[in-house]
Each structure stands twice: as structure tokens, then as C-alpha cells.
N, C-alpha and C positions, 0 to 999 in steps of 0.2 A: 499506237502516236503518244508520245510522253510532250505534255503541252505545261507551260510555266508561266503562271500570269503577275506581274508584278506591279503595284499599285492599286490597294483595296480602297479608293475613295469614293466621292458621290457617285461615279459612273461604275468604276472599277469593279464594286461591290453585288450590285444588280448585274453585268455581263458575266461575273463568275458565276453568281447563283443562275443562270439563264444555261449556261454552259452546263453546268453540271446536272440541271435539271435534263436536259437535252441529252445525258449519257455519257458527257466527257470525263474523264477523268485529269485533273485539274492541280495541279504543285502552285502554293502560291506561297508570296513573300510580300511586306510590307513594312513601314520603317518603325510602325507600333503594332505588335502583334496580338492586341488589344481587340482592334478595328478587324482584324480578320477571325475573330472567334467565331463566330454565326455562321461565315463558310467552312472552317473547318468541322461544326456541329453537323455540317451538310456534307460530309464527305471530301472536303478538299484536303492535299497534304501542304503539309507545310515546308519551309525551305529557309534556312536559318540566314542567309546570305544570297543576295543577287547572282552572284557566282555559282553556289551551289546549286539554286534554280537551272541554270543554264548548263549545267553538267550532263552530260547526255540525253539531252535536248532536242526535239524535233521543232518544235515551233515555241519560241519566246515572246510572248506577247507583253504590251509596257502602256501603261495609262497612266501618266505622271503628269504632272502643272506645265511645266517649259523645256527650255531646251537644259537650262542648267542644272534640273533635277534629273533627266536622261543621261546629261552626260557623266553625273557624279556615279549611275549603276555600271555606266560602260568601262570605267578603267582608268586604273591600268588595273588589273587584278580582278577585273570585274566582269560585267558577260561577255565583253567583246574578248576576252582570252579564252572564258571556259565553254563559250558557243561553240558546238562540233562543225567540222565542214559540214558543208550539205543542211544544217540547221538554216531557220527562218526567223528571225527578228520580227516581228507584226507589230508595227507602232500605232496606238490608238491615238497619241496624243498630238495637240495641237501644237507643234512647233517651227519655226521658221524656214523658211523655205530654201534656204543657202544650207540651215543642218541638216537636211532632210538629203539633200545631194552629197551630201559633206557623209552622210552615215552609211549611204549605198556603196560610194565608195571602198568606204573602210571595212564594210561587211564584203565587199565583192575580192577584196584583196587577202582575205582568210577564207575565202570560199564560200561562205557565208548568204543567203537570200536576205533582201531588204524590203517588204514590203510596207508601203505609208497605206493607211485604213481610219483615217478622224471619222466622227459619226456626227450626225446630227441626232437631236433628241435630247432630252433631260432624261433623269432618272426613272422617271415613271412610264417615259417611253420605251425604256430598254425592260422591264417588268411587264408592262402589255404589250409586247413583242411589235412595237409601232418604230424602231429605230432604224435610221436611213445610215449605209456607209458607205463612204467612197474605196477606191480600191486603185492603188496603182503600184506598179512593179514587172519585173520579168515574167514571164510567161509561167517559168517554173515553181518559183515560190510560189507564184498567188494561186495557182491551181491545188498547189499543197493546204492555202488557209483557207479557201473557199468555203468548204464545210464547216469552219467557226464560223465565218461571217454570215454565212446561210441560216446557221442557228441564232445568229443572235439580232436579227430583222429580218423584214421578209423583202428588201429590195435593197442590194448592192450595184455600185453604179461605178462599172469599170471606165479607168481614165488613163491606160494608156500603161507604157515601160516606164516613164518617167515617175517614180514615186514622189518628186517636188511638187508634180503634178495638182495631186490628191491636197495637199498641204494648201495650195493657191488660192483649191475651191474652197476650203475647209474657210479658210482667212476671209475671202469673200464673201461666202455666206454669213459667217459672224460677223462682218461689215454691216450688212444687211438687217440683221438681226438688231445690232448698235442703231441702227439707224431707225430701225420703228422703235425702241426705246425711249429714242431721243425726241422723234414724233410725237409718242404718245404722252412724256413728260412734260414738254412744251403746251401741247394741247391742255392735259388737264390742271395746268396749273390757270390756263384761261378761262377753262370753264369753271374750276372749283372757286376762281375769286369772282366772275359774273354771276356766283349765285348757285351754280348747277352741278348737280353731283355726278364726280367724272363716272361714276358708274353708270347711270343714264345716260351719256353721252358716249360711254362705249357701245351701249345697247344701238342707239339711235346710229352709231357709223357703222356697226356689225350689221344692222339692218338693213340701211337704207343706202348706203354707201355702196359698200363692198366686203364680204364674210372671209377675213384672213383668220386661220388659228394662230397666228401670231398676236396679230392686234387682239385677239379674245383671252388668248393665256395669258399674256404679258399686261394685258389690262387689267385683267382681273386680281392676278396677284399684285398690280399698284394698288385698284381700288379699293381692295381687301386688306391692305399693308401687309403681306404676308411675306416678309421681305426676310425673317428669320429662317427660316427652310430651305437655304439656296439650291436651285438646280447646278447654277454658275454663277462662282461669288463677281465681285463689282471688281477686282485686284485681276482676275484671269479678265477679265472685261477689258480692261486698259493695257494688259500684255499684249492680247487678238490686235487692238486698233494700233499698237505701236506695231507688231509684226505687220502686219497687214502696208499702214505706211511704208515701215523699210522697205517691204517689196515691191513696191509701188513706185518708191524712189529708186529703185534697183531699175525697173523697168521704163523709167520717164512717164510714169501715168499721172497725171493730177488727180486728187482725189481731195478738194475743196474741203468736202463734209468731214473729210477726217480730222482737221483740227478742231472742229466744235467737238465731235464727239469724244476726242480725248481731251479737251477742258473739262467736257462737262464729268468723266470717269473721274480726274484729277479730283476736281471739287468736290465730288462723294468722298475719294481716301482720306482728302484734307480733312475729312469730320469725321474720322474712324471710321467709314463704312467698308473697310476692304471684305471682311466677313460674311458681310450680307448679299441677297441674292443682286445682281447686277441691273434690274428692274427699280432699285431702289433710287438709281439715278433720278431718279422724278423729285427726290426730295430735295435735291440741290435746285430743282426749279420753283417747287415750292418754296424755297428759301429767296431764291432772287426777288419773287413776285413779293415777298415780305406775306408769306402764308406762314403761321406758323405748324412748324412738322406735326404735330399731334391731331392739328384739326381735320 
């Protein structure tokens, strides 16, 4: 089986590494070849262009930032034209619901399959075998990609034959994570200005009220100020909030918290924090409370 993986970023790199260690032969492409060198040293093959990687491919996996980045790969003269009939485009990217629906139609018109499989988990979850994967698409293409998905994580959630369903679930999950970051940011600012160490506050909450990996992991990143090694950046966080608000508008579902989340991320981006981990949203709450950033 010929597998090509395009997009060797924070998530793509460990995902390809896990596929290689599971015995899959993988051809890779990235905008910058330097980023792919560690994987090439582990046995991955290199495609000079996305279209070259798609030629004769059975499964073409993509993990890129957004709709625009994915569309730039598809064509004209891109992977949509080069992918053989019967091959499957496996999209791990968090893209808009409408765009996922359009991709299924465009691939279907060429006799190609399309499966949407966005994931929950940061890069360390991939490396440690804790990644959770969503999966939606027609049965034939899904069966073709399941061995890859099972190699990437211990749990694959099947969500039916409409690929866009996986994207709405992924966006809804990211909306909930952003809500956790907002809650942590606001309460950390309150605790810090009251003279309480946010790390101690987090310990109390996790021990006394409820224990949640999200609160524990992101709270620790905030308390230890580890924003410079992002698993998911602030600009991508804003992108996903906008996408979930777009989907909610289409479905006529009010999301009152969405506007608050959007403004908190916009505040961080206005201070040039787009490349920091999205947990750096706490810094905006410190600023609003008059707490110096470095304190």
C-alpha cells in the first residue's frame, strides 16, 4: 500500500514517525524540506511536490493548518488531479464543515474517496500512543484507512458516512477546550491578584472539585509559563473559534460564549502572541487585571 503524508508540522511529524515505527512505508512532503529531515533519516521517502506524492498513491493523508492551506494542495495541477481513481484522501486537518462537504463531492466526482479524521491530542499524545481519532466517510474508504488510524491511537470514533460530521465534532471539542482555557485564565488572574499562587489554586481545584486532564495539563502550562513550546498555537485557536461560530450560524445555534472566546484570542494576537501555545490566552487576563506579564 502506497501512503503519502503531506504536512510535517507539530502534529504531522510525530504522526509519520509513529506510522514508520508501525511498519508502514510513507512518502512525505512539506513546504520546507528541512522540517522533514528527521523523518527521512528514519526511512520516509520524499516527494518533491504534493502532486508527485499523490501519483499512484493508495492513501494520501494531509495535516495542514486550514482550508486555504489544504486548497493550495488540491489544485489546479495538485493532488486532486494526480490522485488515482479509487485512492483515498485522508484529512486529519481541522477544516470548516462546509469545506469538508465540498471535498467529499469533488473527490467523489473523480472516483476518489474522502475520509475526515481530525484528532484530539497534542504532539506528546501521539508519541505516547494516547491520540484519539474521529473518523467519518463512506464505508469502503474508511475500511481502507482504518489500519493507519489504529496505528496512530488506541481509540477511533466512527461517526457515520458524512465526513463533515467529524469536523463539527472536532470543532465542538476545540470550543470546549478553549472554554477551559478561558476559565483557567480568568480564575488564575483572580487568584494571582489576590496573592494566591495559580499552581496551588490548580492543585486545590483538581483535588477538591473535579479532576480533569484538560484543567491539569493546560493549567500546569499556564502556571509554569511554558508558552514557547506550542502544541497548538493561538492563531489556530482563533481560527477554530471562528469556524465553530460559522458552523453555529449556519445551523442557527446560539453560542454566547463564542464571542468571549474570540475576543480573548484576538486580544492575545494583538500583542503578537500568534506563535505561542493557545494557553497563553491567560496573559490577556493578567493584563486586563493589571498584573505585569512576567510576575
